[in-house]
N, C-alpha and C positions, 0 to 999 in steps of 0.2 A: 401514351393508347393506357389502359390500364393493366396491369396482368388477370389473366383468364382465374376464374373459380371454379373449380374442376367439383363436381360434385361426387359425395360418399360415395362410397363403394370397396365390395370387398379386395383386396390387395393378394396380387397373380400368383405371389412366393411368401406363404406367409414364414415361410425361413431367410428370406431377402432381409440384408439390415435396415430397421425401421428407422433411423438419420441421416438424413445428409451433412456433409459436412464439405463446407468452402469455404478457400483459403490455402496460401501456398505452406509449403517447407521447407526451412524454419518461415515461423508467423515473420508479417514483413509491417506485422501491429503490434503496439503491449495492448491492443485493444482484441478481447473480444466476447465474443453475440451470442447468448447463447434462447431458444424458443422452444420451447419444450410442451406450452399446449395448443401448436396450431394445427394438429395431427387430424388430415381426414381420411385416413386409412383405418376401415373399418373393418378387421377378422368375419368371415362371413361363422366364426364361432359365436363371436358380439354379437350379432346378429342374429345368431338360431338359436342366444339365452333371453333374449331381448322380449320383455313383457310389457313395451308398447312401441308404436313406429320408429324408426328409425329418428327419425327429427325431433323425435322426444327428448336425443341424448345430445344432438346439437347447441343444447345451449351451456353444455359444458368447452366448448372451445373457444378458443380466441379469435373468433375467424377471421383470416387472413394476415393476422396479424405479422404473420412467417410471409406477404407480400411484400405490405413496412418494411421489412430484415432485410429482404434482403434487396428490395429496391436502393434503403438506404447505405448499406454497406459499401465501403471502398474495398478495402483491401484486407477488413480483419477477418478472421480464421472466425467464423460461423458453423455451428451446431446446432440443427433443425430437426427437431423429433417428427419423423413422419407418422407414425402409428397413433391416434385418435387416443386420448385423455382417460376415455369413456371402457378402453383398454386396458390401460395402466396410466398413475398420476405422480408425473417422473419428482413433482414438488414435495410429495411428503418422503415419510422415513419408513426405510423397511418395511418396521415393524406396529405401520400404523397401519395393519389391516384387520377388516368391517368383519367379524366373527357372521353379521346376520348374512353378505352373501361367498365368506370363504372358510368353508371344512375346515382348515387347517391355521384358518387365526384363534390365537389365542383369546378365552372371555378375560375383559379387562374389569375390574369395579369404575364403573361410573370416573371419579373422582381419577383415575390409572389413563383414559383415555385422552389424545389432543381433543380442542376445540371444535376439529377438522372432524376426524373421525366421530368424534358423538354426533354431526349433522349429518353425517352420512358421505362426508366426504374426506373419504382415505385413498388406502392404495388406489385398491378400486372402487369406483366411484355408486356410491349404492343408488342417488337422487340427483335431479336435476332440477333446475328451474324448473316453475313449471308444466313436471311431469310424472314425479310424484319417485318411485319406488320404479325401478329401469328393470329390473331382471327377473325370468320366472323359474329361476329354481340360484343353489348357493355353486360357488364354484370348485371343483374341487381344490387342495390343498395342494395338489401334484401343479394343478391346472397353472393357478397365482407364483408356484415358484419355481414354474417351467418361463409365465412371462415376467418375471426379476431378472433372468442370466438375462436370459432372449432383448428382452425390450430397455427395459431400465438401469439396469450395469450400465451397460454397453456405451451410453448417452453419457448415465456420469463421467467412464474413461475418460470418455472422449472429453469434454466438456475438462476436465483434470490432467490431462496432456494439453493440450490448447496454454492452461492457464500453467501450467511450469515448462511450458517452450517457451513462450511468451517473457513468463521472471527469468528465464533465463539469458534472453538474447538481449530484455531491457534493463534485465532489473526490477520492476516491476510490469503487472499486469495489473488488469482491471478489467473486470465478467459486468458484461449487461442483458441483465435479463429480461428480456422484453415479456411483454404479456399483453395484456385485453381487459376492459373493465366493462360491464356494465356501467351510462350516468348514474354520475353520485348526487342528480339531482338541482333542480337551477339555485343559480350563484353558487356551487358547490365546483374543488376542481375539476379542469378537466385533465391533470397532468400526476397522478400521483408518482412519487423516488422513496421506494425503501433503501435502508442500511438500518435495521433492524436495530434502530435508536443508537445507532453511532457503534455498531461493534462490525457491521459487513466491508467497510470503508471510512478511510478518512473525511473529515471534514469536506478538505478540500475536493472531490472530485465533487459529491454531493451538491455542494453550494456554486460549483463550476453550469452545471449541468442544469440544475434553479434558475442559475442568472440565462441561462441560456432560453431557455424555456420560458421565460419575462421576455424576455429581448426578440422573441416571432410570436407576443402576443397570447399565449397561453398561461391561462391560470394555473398555477401546483401548488402542489400542497405537499406535506413530507411525511412522512411514517404513516397518514391514517385517510382511509383503514388499513394501508393495506403498507404492513411496514417489512415482504420479506419473507420468504418459506424456506423452505430444508435446500431448495436449489444456495440461495446463500452462504444459512448455516453451514452447510456440510462445503463450502469450494472459500469462501472468504476466508484470507486468514494474514488480515493486514499488518502484522506485525513481521512475514514473512513479506510485503511486499505485496498480496496477491489480497484487493478490494473487488468489492461486489455490490452490484446496484440496482432492485428492483424496476423496472419501467411499466406501467401502466398507462396505458393511452386507455382516455375513452372511443369506445366503438363507433357512439353518433359522428363524430371529425372524420374517417375518414371511409365509411361505412355506408350505404343508402338509409335511406328510412326502411326496409327491410331490413334492416342488418346482417340483409345477404351477400352482396356484393359487391364491387368498391363505387364509393360514393367521390363525389364533387371536390373534396377535402383533403381524397386521399395524395396526391401530389404533396399538400403544404403540409401533412403529418409527416410522408419522407422526410421532405423538407428541414424537417425539427429537427427527425432524428439522425440523418447525414449532421444537421451540425453537430447537435449533441453528438456523437462519434467522433468529431475534429474534436472538441473539445476535451474530453477526456485525455485522449490523442496530445495533446499539447500542454496537460496537467503531468499526465502521467510522466513526457519526456523535459517535464521543468525541473524536476528537481533529477539532478546529477547522477550516473548509473551505478557511482560506488556507494554513493550519503542513501541511492534505496535497495542496495542488498546488502542493508546494513543490521 
C-alpha cells in the first residue's frame, strides 16, 4: 500500500517542532538520513503573504521523497523537516538572505552573492518554477530571524547530534541527504550522487552507492548537475570520520504522471534506497573502529 499524500495546509501550532526524528538512542546504525526539502506544513503567515496560489510554491517541494525515506529506513536515525521549504530552506547558509524578500538581509554586490541567491533560491525562496515571484510583500528582518531560530537551527542541531552520536558509537558516521529532482532529460541519469567533488565523503562510500544504483538498474551520475549544498558543506568532515552524500532521485521514478502522489515505481525506488542504506552501513562497518576513529 502506498503512503498517503496529505494536502498542504497550515500547521495548527506554529511553535511546534518543525522536524520529525526517528530512531533509537544510542543509534543503531552509523548511517543518518536527512530529508530537508519535503515538508508540507505551510504556516498561515506564509499563505497570507503569497501573491500566487498555494499551488505555485509546491514545485519547491521534493514531493513525497520523505515517504520514500520513511519506507526505506530500517534502524537509521532519520531527521525529516516538516515545515515547507518555501518557509525556509535548510540547504542554504544563514547569510543567503535575499534583500528582495527580506528586510533584514544585507545588500551585497552580485559578485558576492551565491548562484542560488542570485536565482531567487536563497534562505527564503523568492521564486518557484512556473510561478515567478512568490510574495506580495517583503518579510521583516525579525520574522526571518525568528524562522532561523525556530525552524532552521534546530534541524541542523538535530543532524549534528545524530552524526556525533553515530561517530561516538561506531567510529564513523555517514549522512545520506535525500532529495528529489525533475527529470534531467532523455538519456540522462535518473539518480545523481553528490559529494562536493570528493570533499564531503571518502570515495569508497560514493563508489559503493553508484554500484548499488547500477545493480538495481538505475542510471547514475556523480556531482552533475547536483554536487551537494549547504547541508553537506556544514556537516561533512571526512577527516574526523563524518561523511556526507547527497542523493537526488528523479521524481518520475516514484510519483504518478501528475508528480503529486506515489506512482507505480514507488516500491522499486524504496528498494533502491533501502539497498543503498545497507551498502553504506556495510561499508562504514568494514573499517575497524579504531582505524576509523583515528
